[in-house]
PALUMPA-414857 format. One record per residue (C-alpha): x, z, y; residue number from 1; residue in one letter. Coordinates in Angstrom, 2 decimals. Layout:
<pts>
PT | c1 | c3 | c2 | i | aa
PT | X | Z | Y | NUM | A
...
</pts>
This chain:
<pts>
PT | c1 | c3 | c2 | i | aa
PT | 85.80 | 60.03 | -144.31 | 1 | X
PT | 83.21 | 58.46 | -142.02 | 2 | X
PT | 84.75 | 55.10 | -141.17 | 3 | X
PT | 82.38 | 54.11 | -138.31 | 4 | X
PT | 82.97 | 57.50 | -136.63 | 5 | X
PT | 86.75 | 57.10 | -137.03 | 6 | X
PT | 86.57 | 53.66 | -135.41 | 7 | X
PT | 84.50 | 55.04 | -132.50 | 8 | X
PT | 87.01 | 57.86 | -132.03 | 9 | X
PT | 89.99 | 55.46 | -132.10 | 10 | X
PT | 88.33 | 53.28 | -129.46 | 11 | X
PT | 87.53 | 56.29 | -127.26 | 12 | X
PT | 91.10 | 57.62 | -127.43 | 13 | X
PT | 92.47 | 54.22 | -126.49 | 14 | X
PT | 89.94 | 53.67 | -123.71 | 15 | X
PT | 90.57 | 57.09 | -122.17 | 16 | X
PT | 94.34 | 56.75 | -122.49 | 17 | X
PT | 94.55 | 53.27 | -120.98 | 18 | X
PT | 92.06 | 53.74 | -118.15 | 19 | X
PT | 94.05 | 53.21 | -114.94 | 20 | X
PT | 91.69 | 55.24 | -112.79 | 21 | X
PT | 91.33 | 58.19 | -115.14 | 22 | X
PT | 94.61 | 58.59 | -117.07 | 23 | X
PT | 96.56 | 56.35 | -114.70 | 24 | X
PT | 95.63 | 58.62 | -111.80 | 25 | X
PT | 97.60 | 61.43 | -113.39 | 26 | X
PT | 100.82 | 59.83 | -112.11 | 27 | X
PT | 100.65 | 62.33 | -109.25 | 28 | X
PT | 101.53 | 64.91 | -111.93 | 29 | X
PT | 104.36 | 62.70 | -113.26 | 30 | X
PT | 102.34 | 61.63 | -116.30 | 31 | X
PT | 100.03 | 58.72 | -116.90 | 32 | X
PT | 98.89 | 56.32 | -119.56 | 33 | X
PT | 100.35 | 56.10 | -123.03 | 34 | X
PT | 99.74 | 54.24 | -126.25 | 35 | X
PT | 97.67 | 55.02 | -129.31 | 36 | X
PT | 99.41 | 55.30 | -132.68 | 37 | X
PT | 97.51 | 54.48 | -135.88 | 38 | X
PT | 95.32 | 57.31 | -137.08 | 39 | X
PT | 96.03 | 59.19 | -140.29 | 40 | X
PT | 93.18 | 60.59 | -142.36 | 41 | X
PT | 94.22 | 63.75 | -144.19 | 42 | X
PT | 92.47 | 63.65 | -147.57 | 43 | X
PT | 92.61 | 67.39 | -148.29 | 44 | X
PT | 89.49 | 69.23 | -147.17 | 45 | X
PT | 90.27 | 71.97 | -144.65 | 46 | X
PT | 88.83 | 75.46 | -145.15 | 47 | X
PT | 85.45 | 76.13 | -143.52 | 48 | X
PT | 87.29 | 78.23 | -140.89 | 49 | X
PT | 90.77 | 77.30 | -139.70 | 50 | X
PT | 92.95 | 79.15 | -137.21 | 51 | X
PT | 95.00 | 77.66 | -134.41 | 52 | X
PT | 98.14 | 78.88 | -136.18 | 53 | X
PT | 97.11 | 77.12 | -139.41 | 54 | X
PT | 96.53 | 73.86 | -137.54 | 55 | X
PT | 99.97 | 74.11 | -135.91 | 56 | X
PT | 101.63 | 74.94 | -139.26 | 57 | X
PT | 99.80 | 72.04 | -140.93 | 58 | X
PT | 101.07 | 69.63 | -138.26 | 59 | X
PT | 104.65 | 70.76 | -138.81 | 60 | X
PT | 104.22 | 70.42 | -142.57 | 61 | X
PT | 102.71 | 66.91 | -142.26 | 62 | X
PT | 105.56 | 65.83 | -139.97 | 63 | X
PT | 108.21 | 67.25 | -142.33 | 64 | X
PT | 106.63 | 65.52 | -145.34 | 65 | X
PT | 106.30 | 62.18 | -143.53 | 66 | X
PT | 102.50 | 62.27 | -143.77 | 67 | X
PT | 102.29 | 61.76 | -140.00 | 68 | X
PT | 104.92 | 60.31 | -137.66 | 69 | X
PT | 107.27 | 62.62 | -135.80 | 70 | X
PT | 106.62 | 62.02 | -132.12 | 71 | X
PT | 109.62 | 64.14 | -131.17 | 72 | X
PT | 107.94 | 65.86 | -128.22 | 73 | X
PT | 107.20 | 62.50 | -126.55 | 74 | X
PT | 103.56 | 62.49 | -127.46 | 75 | X
PT | 100.81 | 64.55 | -128.97 | 76 | X
PT | 98.40 | 64.63 | -131.86 | 77 | X
PT | 94.61 | 64.71 | -131.64 | 78 | X
PT | 93.34 | 66.75 | -134.59 | 79 | X
PT | 89.69 | 65.97 | -135.36 | 80 | X
PT | 87.95 | 68.42 | -137.66 | 81 | X
PT | 85.10 | 67.32 | -139.93 | 82 | X
PT | 81.53 | 68.65 | -139.64 | 83 | X
PT | 81.12 | 72.20 | -140.90 | 84 | X
PT | 84.66 | 73.35 | -140.03 | 85 | X
PT | 85.05 | 76.11 | -137.44 | 86 | X
PT | 88.28 | 76.47 | -135.44 | 87 | X
PT | 89.43 | 79.88 | -134.25 | 88 | X
PT | 91.60 | 81.02 | -131.34 | 89 | X
PT | 92.23 | 84.68 | -132.05 | 90 | X
PT | 88.73 | 86.14 | -132.41 | 91 | X
PT | 87.08 | 83.25 | -130.51 | 92 | X
PT | 85.34 | 80.53 | -132.51 | 93 | X
PT | 84.45 | 76.91 | -131.79 | 94 | X
PT | 80.86 | 76.19 | -130.76 | 95 | X
PT | 80.46 | 79.90 | -129.95 | 96 | X
PT | 83.12 | 80.54 | -127.30 | 97 | X
PT | 84.88 | 77.17 | -126.86 | 98 | X
PT | 84.28 | 73.50 | -127.59 | 99 | X
PT | 87.86 | 72.26 | -128.09 | 100 | X
PT | 91.36 | 73.11 | -126.89 | 101 | X
PT | 95.00 | 72.02 | -126.77 | 102 | X
PT | 98.13 | 73.88 | -127.73 | 103 | X
PT | 101.67 | 73.66 | -129.05 | 104 | X
PT | 102.78 | 74.71 | -132.53 | 105 | X
PT | 106.05 | 76.07 | -131.13 | 106 | X
PT | 106.07 | 76.51 | -127.35 | 107 | X
PT | 107.99 | 73.92 | -125.34 | 108 | X
PT | 109.30 | 72.31 | -128.53 | 109 | X
PT | 105.87 | 71.24 | -129.82 | 110 | X
PT | 104.43 | 69.56 | -131.69 | 111 | X
PT | 101.70 | 69.35 | -129.07 | 112 | X
PT | 98.12 | 68.79 | -130.10 | 113 | X
PT | 94.47 | 68.84 | -129.18 | 114 | X
PT | 91.97 | 70.40 | -131.57 | 115 | X
PT | 88.63 | 68.61 | -131.62 | 116 | X
PT | 86.05 | 70.35 | -133.83 | 117 | X
PT | 83.13 | 68.14 | -134.78 | 118 | X
PT | 80.89 | 68.07 | -131.67 | 119 | X
PT | 78.87 | 71.24 | -131.18 | 120 | X
PT | 75.10 | 70.80 | -131.21 | 121 | X
PT | 74.60 | 72.78 | -127.98 | 122 | X
PT | 76.57 | 74.02 | -125.02 | 123 | X
PT | 79.36 | 71.43 | -124.89 | 124 | X
PT | 77.59 | 68.43 | -123.35 | 125 | X
PT | 75.80 | 68.71 | -120.03 | 126 | X
PT | 75.02 | 64.98 | -119.84 | 127 | X
PT | 73.38 | 63.68 | -123.03 | 128 | X
PT | 72.38 | 64.75 | -126.54 | 129 | X
PT | 74.89 | 62.35 | -128.13 | 130 | X
PT | 77.57 | 63.71 | -130.47 | 131 | X
PT | 79.84 | 60.88 | -129.38 | 132 | X
PT | 79.42 | 61.71 | -125.66 | 133 | X
PT | 80.13 | 65.35 | -126.44 | 134 | X
PT | 83.31 | 64.35 | -128.25 | 135 | X
PT | 84.59 | 62.05 | -125.48 | 136 | X
PT | 83.99 | 64.67 | -122.78 | 137 | X
PT | 85.94 | 67.33 | -124.64 | 138 | X
PT | 88.62 | 64.92 | -125.80 | 139 | X
PT | 89.21 | 63.57 | -122.28 | 140 | X
PT | 89.59 | 67.09 | -120.94 | 141 | X
PT | 92.07 | 68.18 | -123.59 | 142 | X
PT | 94.09 | 64.94 | -123.41 | 143 | X
PT | 94.36 | 65.39 | -119.63 | 144 | X
PT | 95.21 | 69.07 | -119.74 | 145 | X
PT | 97.70 | 68.52 | -122.55 | 146 | X
PT | 99.56 | 66.01 | -120.37 | 147 | X
PT | 99.59 | 68.22 | -117.29 | 148 | X
PT | 100.10 | 71.55 | -119.11 | 149 | X
PT | 101.57 | 70.71 | -122.54 | 150 | X
PT | 102.53 | 74.28 | -123.39 | 151 | X
PT | 99.43 | 76.06 | -122.03 | 152 | X
PT | 100.10 | 78.10 | -118.91 | 153 | X
PT | 103.50 | 76.56 | -118.12 | 154 | X
PT | 102.41 | 73.37 | -116.33 | 155 | X
PT | 99.96 | 72.40 | -113.60 | 156 | X
PT | 97.30 | 75.02 | -113.00 | 157 | X
PT | 95.10 | 75.94 | -110.06 | 158 | X
PT | 95.04 | 79.73 | -109.98 | 159 | X
PT | 94.67 | 80.44 | -113.69 | 160 | X
PT | 92.69 | 77.29 | -114.50 | 161 | X
PT | 93.91 | 73.98 | -115.86 | 162 | X
PT | 93.12 | 70.79 | -113.96 | 163 | X
PT | 89.85 | 70.00 | -115.79 | 164 | X
PT | 88.71 | 73.61 | -116.11 | 165 | X
PT | 88.84 | 73.86 | -112.34 | 166 | X
PT | 86.43 | 70.92 | -112.03 | 167 | X
PT | 84.06 | 72.21 | -114.72 | 168 | X
PT | 82.67 | 74.67 | -112.17 | 169 | X
PT | 81.16 | 71.66 | -110.34 | 170 | X
PT | 80.49 | 69.55 | -113.44 | 171 | X
PT | 79.45 | 65.94 | -112.85 | 172 | X
PT | 78.53 | 63.43 | -115.54 | 173 | X
PT | 81.29 | 60.86 | -115.02 | 174 | X
PT | 81.99 | 57.75 | -117.09 | 175 | X
PT | 85.03 | 55.51 | -117.18 | 176 | X
PT | 84.64 | 51.73 | -116.94 | 177 | X
PT | 84.41 | 51.30 | -120.73 | 178 | X
PT | 81.38 | 53.62 | -120.87 | 179 | X
PT | 82.79 | 56.86 | -122.26 | 180 | X
PT | 81.79 | 60.13 | -120.63 | 181 | X
PT | 84.83 | 62.05 | -119.38 | 182 | X
PT | 85.44 | 65.38 | -117.71 | 183 | X
PT | 86.84 | 65.27 | -114.19 | 184 | X
PT | 90.33 | 66.53 | -113.38 | 185 | X
PT | 91.57 | 68.03 | -110.14 | 186 | X
PT | 93.67 | 65.80 | -107.92 | 187 | X
PT | 96.13 | 67.92 | -105.99 | 188 | X
PT | 96.90 | 64.92 | -103.75 | 189 | X
PT | 93.23 | 64.36 | -102.85 | 190 | X
PT | 92.24 | 68.02 | -102.91 | 191 | X
PT | 89.17 | 67.05 | -104.95 | 192 | X
PT | 87.97 | 66.42 | -108.47 | 193 | X
PT | 88.32 | 62.91 | -109.94 | 194 | X
PT | 85.45 | 60.46 | -109.59 | 195 | X
PT | 85.25 | 56.96 | -111.08 | 196 | X
</pts>
């Protein structure tokens, strides 16, 4: 448990979520800003490699046991993995094929979640060498895509790409007003990627 890191993460989640330009702009997709619930630190150490299915099953178990609140499909969970833990999506692994992702444990019923492995040392941050900047870029993308495509592939996509993936092809180092680096999302109304 790294308390300063947890506090930085809480602040970033809140800043990204409440930013009227960034998250507020998503109202064109019938979503927008929300509120941050108190974090829960799970004391059990995860295995060194954890699958997407295991993360989803763990969420369901934690909800059923009362360890974490039941959001009832009206919110989502950000799952932050500690250093040294690799997430897998099928045969793909974090920091090798992907940086982070979002998913649902049970289709349209949820629970919905983002998976945020500890920031990768290379390949996931095109702006700075900061672990924190790497985390906020990936987190902002997954929070945005989770809102616009909660059950991946069933919501807003451009071709076969989600709204931030589409903008990654023309990546720009954008910050919100509170200083966090964020990934741009595609505005269907403007026909362009978000800029601060």
